[in-house]
C-alpha positions in Angstrom: 170.5 20.0 18.7 173.8 18.0 18.2 175.6 17.1 14.7 178.8 14.9 14.0 180.2 16.1 10.9 182.2 13.6 9.1 185.3 14.3 6.2 186.1 10.8 5.2 189.2 10.4 3.0 190.6 7.4 1.7 193.5 7.0 4.6 191.6 9.4 6.8 188.7 10.6 8.9 188.3 14.2 10.0 185.5 14.9 12.5 183.8 18.0 14.5 180.8 17.4 16.9 178.9 20.5 17.1 176.3 21.6 19.5 174.0 23.8 17.2 172.2 25.7 20.1 175.1 27.9 20.1 176.4 26.4 17.3 180.6 25.7 18.5 182.5 22.5 18.5 182.6 20.9 21.5 185.0 17.9 19.9 187.0 17.1 16.8 189.7 15.3 15.5 191.0 13.0 12.9 192.3 9.2 12.1 195.6 9.3 10.0 196.9 6.2 8.1 193.8 4.5 8.0 194.7 0.9 7.1 198.1 1.3 7.3 200.8 0.3 10.2 200.9 3.4 12.7 197.7 4.6 12.4 196.0 6.6 15.1 193.4 8.9 15.9 193.5 12.2 17.8 191.1 13.9 19.6 190.7 17.5 21.0 187.8 18.5 23.7 186.3 21.9 23.6 188.2 22.6 26.8 191.7 21.7 24.8 193.0 18.6 26.3 193.7 16.7 23.5 194.4 12.7 23.7 196.2 10.3 20.9 194.7 6.5 20.8 197.5 4.6 18.5 196.2 0.9 17.2 195.2 -1.1 14.3 192.5 1.2 12.8 191.9 -1.0 9.4 189.4 0.3 7.8 186.7 2.9 7.5 183.9 0.9 9.9 186.8 0.4 12.4 187.4 4.1 12.2 184.0 5.4 12.7 183.5 2.9 15.5 186.5 4.6 17.4 185.2 8.1 16.8 181.8 7.1 18.3 183.6 5.2 21.0 185.9 8.4 21.8 182.6 10.7 21.8 181.3 8.4 24.4 183.6 7.8 27.0 183.6 8.8 30.5 187.1 10.3 30.5 187.9 11.6 27.0 184.3 11.9 25.9 181.3 14.7 25.4 178.2 12.4 25.0 176.5 10.6 27.7 175.4 7.8 24.8 175.5 7.7 21.0 171.1 8.8 21.9 172.5 12.3 21.9 173.9 12.3 18.5 170.9 13.8 16.5 172.1 13.5 13.0 175.5 13.4 10.9 176.6 15.7 8.1 179.4 14.1 5.5 181.2 15.8 3.0 180.6 13.9 -0.4 182.8 15.4 -2.9 180.9 14.9 -6.2 177.0 14.8 -6.8 177.3 15.1 -10.7 174.4 17.2 -12.4 172.0 15.3 -10.1 172.5 17.7 -6.7 172.6 21.5 -6.7 172.1 21.2 -3.0 172.7 19.3 0.4 170.1 16.4 0.6 169.2 13.9 3.0 171.2 10.5 2.3 168.7 8.3 1.0 169.1 4.8 -0.9 168.1 6.5 -4.2 171.0 9.5 -3.4 173.3 7.0 -2.6 172.8 5.2 -5.8 173.3 8.2 -7.8 176.6 8.8 -5.6 177.7 5.6 -6.7 177.2 6.2 -10.2 179.9 9.3 -9.6 182.8 6.9 -8.7 183.6 6.8 -12.6 184.4 10.3 -12.3 185.5 11.0 -8.5 187.8 7.4 -8.1 189.5 8.5 -5.6 187.1 10.6 -3.3 183.5 8.9 -3.4 184.4 5.3 -2.4 185.7 6.9 1.1 182.6 9.1 1.1 180.3 6.1 0.8 182.1 3.9 3.2 182.0 6.4 5.8 178.3 7.1 5.1 177.5 2.8 5.3 179.9 2.4 8.2 177.5 4.6 10.2 174.2 3.3 8.9 175.9 0.0 10.5 176.9 1.8 14.0 173.7 3.8 14.5 171.1 2.1 12.4 168.3 4.6 11.4 170.2 7.8 12.0 169.4 10.8 9.6 172.4 11.5 7.7 173.1 14.5 5.1 175.1 15.0 2.0 176.6 17.9 1.6 178.6 18.0 -1.9 181.8 19.6 -3.0 180.1 20.2 -6.5 176.7 21.4 -6.0 177.5 25.0 -5.4 178.6 25.3 -8.9 175.5 23.6 -10.2 174.6 27.1 -11.5 177.4 28.0 -14.4 176.0 28.2 -17.6 176.6 25.7 -20.3 179.2 28.0 -21.9 180.9 28.0 -18.6 181.3 24.1 -17.9 181.1 22.8 -21.4 184.5 21.8 -23.0 185.2 22.0 -26.4 185.2 18.1 -27.2 182.3 16.4 -29.2 179.1 17.3 -27.7 178.5 13.3 -27.8 180.7 12.9 -25.1 179.4 15.0 -22.7 176.3 13.3 -23.1 177.8 9.6 -23.2 180.1 10.3 -19.9 179.2 13.6 -18.5 182.2 15.3 -19.3 182.0 18.7 -18.6 183.4 21.3 -15.6 181.9 20.3 -12.2 184.5 22.3 -9.9 184.9 21.8 -6.2 185.6 23.3 -2.9 182.3 24.7 -3.5 181.2 24.3 0.0 183.9 26.8 1.0 182.8 28.8 -1.7 179.5 29.8 -0.5 180.6 30.0 2.6 183.1 32.5 2.9 181.2 34.5 -0.3 178.4 35.0 2.0 180.5 35.5 5.2 182.0 38.0 3.6 179.0 40.0 2.9 177.5 39.5 6.0 180.8 41.4 7.3 180.1 44.5 5.1 176.6 44.5 5.6 175.9 44.4 2.0 173.1 41.9 -0.1 175.0 38.6 -0.8 172.5 38.7 -4.4 173.8 41.8 -5.7 177.5 41.4 -5.4 180.2 40.6 -8.2 182.8 38.0 -5.7 185.5 36.5 -6.2 186.9 33.9 -3.9 190.7 32.3 -4.3 190.3 28.9 -2.4 194.0 28.6 -1.7 195.6 25.6 0.1 197.5 22.3 -1.0 194.4 21.8 -3.4 193.4 25.5 -4.7 190.4 27.3 -6.9 189.1 30.5 -7.8 185.4 31.0 -8.0 183.5 33.7 -9.7 180.4 34.4 -7.7 177.4 36.6 -9.5 174.3 37.5 -7.4 174.7 34.9 -5.5 175.4 32.1 -7.8 178.3 30.7 -8.7 179.2 31.9 -11.9 182.2 30.1 -13.1 185.6 28.1 -11.0 188.8 27.4 -12.1 188.4 23.5 -11.2 186.8 21.5 -14.1 186.0 17.8 -14.5 188.7 16.8 -11.8 190.3 18.8 -9.2 193.6 18.6 -11.3 192.3 21.6 -13.6 193.1 25.3 -12.8 195.6 27.0 -10.2 199.0 25.2 -9.9 198.8 23.5 -6.6 200.9 21.6 -4.2 200.9 18.6 -6.3 198.5 19.2 -8.8 199.9 20.4 -12.1 196.5 22.7 -12.8 195.8 24.0 -16.4 198.0 21.9 -19.0 198.2 21.0 -22.9 196.4 17.7 -23.0 199.7 17.3 -26.2 201.9 17.4 -23.0 199.8 14.5 -21.4 200.2 12.5 -24.3 203.6 13.6 -25.4 204.8 12.9 -22.0 203.1 9.2 -21.6 205.0 9.0 -25.0 208.4 9.9 -24.3 208.4 8.5 -20.7 206.4 5.4 -21.5 203.9 5.3 -18.8 200.5 4.4 -19.0 197.3 6.1 -17.7 197.8 5.1 -14.1 201.2 6.4 -13.9 200.4 9.2 -15.7 197.8 10.4 -13.6 200.1 10.0 -10.2 202.3 12.2 -11.7 199.8 14.8 -12.6 198.0 14.8 -9.3 201.0 13.7 -6.7 204.0 14.7 -8.6 203.7 18.0 -10.3 202.7 21.5 -9.2 204.8 23.1 -6.3 206.6 19.7 -5.4 207.2 18.8 -9.1 208.6 22.6 -9.6 211.0 22.7 -6.9 211.6 19.6 -6.1 211.3 20.6 -2.9 208.3 20.1 -0.9 204.4 21.1 -2.0 204.5 23.4 2.1 204.0 26.7 0.7 206.2 27.5 4.0 209.3 25.4 2.9 209.4 26.8 -0.4 209.4 30.3 0.7 212.3 29.4 3.5 213.9 27.9 0.3 213.4 31.4 -1.4 214.8 33.3 0.9 218.0 31.3 1.0 218.7 32.1 -2.8 217.0 29.0 -4.2 215.7 29.6 -7.8 213.2 27.1 -8.7 211.3 28.0 -5.4 211.4 31.9 -6.7 210.0 30.5 -9.6 207.3 28.3 -8.3 205.7 30.9 -6.0 206.0 33.1 -9.3 204.4 31.1 -11.0 201.7 30.3 -8.1 200.9 33.8 -7.8 200.5 34.8 -12.0 198.4 31.8 -12.1 195.6 33.0 -9.6 196.1 37.0 -10.5 195.2 36.0 -14.6 192.4 34.1 -13.1 191.3 37.1 -11.2 191.7 39.3 -14.3 189.4 36.7 -16.3 186.3 36.5 -13.9 186.5 40.2 -13.5 185.9 40.2 -17.2 183.7 37.6 -17.5 181.2 39.0 -14.7 182.0 42.5 -15.5 183.4 44.1 -12.5 184.2 43.2 -9.1 182.9 44.2 -5.9 184.7 42.0 -3.1 187.8 39.6 -4.0 188.2 36.9 -1.0 191.2 35.1 0.1 190.8 32.0 1.9 192.4 28.5 2.9 195.6 27.6 4.7 197.7 30.0 2.0 195.4 32.7 1.6 194.5 33.2 5.4 198.3 32.7 6.5 200.5 33.5 3.7 200.9 37.7 3.5 203.6 37.2 0.9 201.3 35.3 -1.4 198.5 37.5 -0.9 200.8 40.3 -2.0 202.3 38.7 -4.9 198.5 38.3 -5.8 196.8 41.4 -4.9 200.0 43.6 -6.3 199.7 45.8 -9.7 196.3 45.5 -9.7 195.5 49.2 -8.7 194.0 49.9 -12.3 191.6 47.1 -11.9 190.5 49.2 -8.5 192.0 46.6 -6.2 194.4 48.2 -3.9 195.8 46.6 -1.1 197.0 47.8 2.2 200.7 46.4 2.2 201.2 47.4 6.0 198.1 45.7 6.8 198.2 43.0 5.3 201.8 42.3 6.7 201.0 39.0 9.7 197.9 39.6 9.2 195.8 36.4 10.5 192.2 37.0 11.1 188.9 38.1 9.5 188.7 41.0 8.0 189.9 43.7 5.1 193.1 44.3 3.9 192.1 46.6 1.0 193.6 50.4 1.4 190.0 52.8 2.4 190.4 54.0 -1.1 189.9 50.5 -2.8 186.7 50.7 -5.2 187.3 46.5 -4.4 187.0 45.4 -0.6 189.9 42.6 -0.2 189.3 40.3 2.3 190.5 37.4 4.2 187.8 35.3 5.4 188.8 32.2 7.2 186.8 28.9 5.9 184.3 26.8 7.8 183.1 24.0 5.6 182.4 21.8 8.6 180.1 24.3 9.7 178.5 24.9 6.6 178.0 21.0 6.8 176.3 21.3 10.0 173.9 23.9 9.3 173.1 22.4 5.8 172.4 19.3 8.1 170.4 20.7 10.9 168.3 22.3 8.3 167.5 19.5 6.6 166.4 17.4 9.5 164.6 20.3 11.0 162.7 20.5 7.6 161.6 17.0 8.3 160.1 17.6 11.3 157.7 20.1 10.4 
């Protein structure tokens, strides 16, 4: 079975083509600057050949056409025809309260995804455009939606409710949903596979640390709590997002700066976080370099970042009543050894003991805690695309029975 995985953003489309027989990626790539001047498609084959196509890629339908075209091209492709493609799996950011697992995309499902646009205006519209484009270009192909929010639907009301009038939850669905669920699900299961332990009996904390970042508490195979909330802006300090913020601060800044809702939304989502604190960049590597050169704001931002992650770890250990496995993943979690050290240091009293020498330069998959550590500290590279492909395969195969 061959499955195409699509992740459609507002100005980009990422894709991976899987051969599910041996679970390998036979082609991958992405479109950048979609709908803008200078748009291009970068395509990478399994043999490592890279080709870049530049052109006017005006919308998602044209973008998907480009992708299907390169996948079937005689010179650069890996499919003889589109008939070889068995199904398409889509990353869908918000599924609201309706979906607690991946599903076949029907008109009923898409109607529910459309209803979630109000609470995910930046993400669900491009997700839907990718789905509709594929419908038009390959009529009848089976498509599966894998929701970022689905994994966290096991949270109890005490974890997902806000301290606001209950009527606002019932009327508008204002509650904590959580995101990065596909990543947290994958790395937590993968960690237990590597350790040879039962996923359904473990207390796990997963730290997905990238430009967007979140922490999830996973108890006995289910999401127990997570740092992101109604939107992805809640929780940790991120690349350009503020993270947890007093509502009074938002109102105060809006009044003092005389800005409206749209400007405030842009401020706290695009110009805050590590970029806002340092005034340098949202890229941790650039901030690390600035700190090494004596930049005090860079040092402050990194201290804040590590401190916030550490606070969430401590609170989730208390909430779950212990911890067996601590996972670090995402671009930062997988590659930034200094960040991992800053988060894990001084936690020995909780049974979390980092092997500082092993952690330095660690870039693979495995344990970075000391042999004596009661909690296993692990680096587990995330693979959300593989999860989407596996869920798609499972759902499509079930329909054949």
